C-alpha positions as CSV (number, residue, x, y, z in Angstrom):
1,M,0.0,0.0,0.0
2,A,1.6,3.3,-1.1
3,V,1.5,6.2,1.2
4,D,2.3,9.8,0.3
5,H,5.7,10.8,1.7
6,N,5.6,13.8,4.0
7,C,9.1,15.2,4.6
8,S,8.1,16.9,7.8
9,N,7.7,13.5,9.4
10,C,11.3,12.3,8.5
11,G,12.8,13.9,11.6
12,G,10.5,11.9,13.9
13,G,11.9,8.5,13.2
14,C,10.3,5.4,11.7
15,T,7.2,5.3,13.9
16,D,6.3,8.9,12.9
17,R,5.7,7.7,9.3
18,H,2.9,5.3,10.2
19,T,-0.7,6.5,10.5
20,P,-2.8,5.2,13.4
21,S,-4.6,2.8,11.0
22,Q,-1.3,1.3,9.8
23,M,-0.2,0.9,13.4
24,N,-3.4,-0.9,14.2
25,E,-3.0,-3.3,11.2
26,E,0.5,-4.2,12.4
27,I,-0.7,-4.8,15.9
28,K,-3.5,-7.0,14.7
29,A,-1.1,-9.1,12.7
30,G,1.1,-9.9,15.7
31,P,-0.8,-12.9,17.1
32,Y,-1.1,-14.5,13.7
33,L,2.6,-14.2,13.1
34,L,3.3,-15.7,16.5
35,I,1.0,-18.7,15.9
36,A,2.6,-19.2,12.4
37,G,6.1,-19.2,14.0
38,V,5.0,-21.8,16.6
39,L,3.4,-23.9,13.9
40,V,6.6,-23.9,11.8
41,I,8.7,-25.0,14.8
42,L,6.2,-27.7,15.7
43,I,5.9,-29.0,12.2
44,S,9.7,-29.0,11.7
45,A,10.2,-30.9,15.0
46,I,7.6,-33.5,14.0
47,I,9.2,-34.0,10.6
48,K,12.6,-34.3,12.2
49,Y,11.2,-36.9,14.7
50,L,9.5,-38.9,12.0
51,L,12.5,-39.0,9.7
């Protein structure tokens, strides 16, 4: 998703370039990323155990 660049925000650091809706989207994705990471570890452990 392309966002217009506002040069006045560049001095504020990386978090200053995100809108509140973008921050909420990133926060909502957190649990899914954590579950996906755990599943990858579990599946790889099961495959290693079976082979």
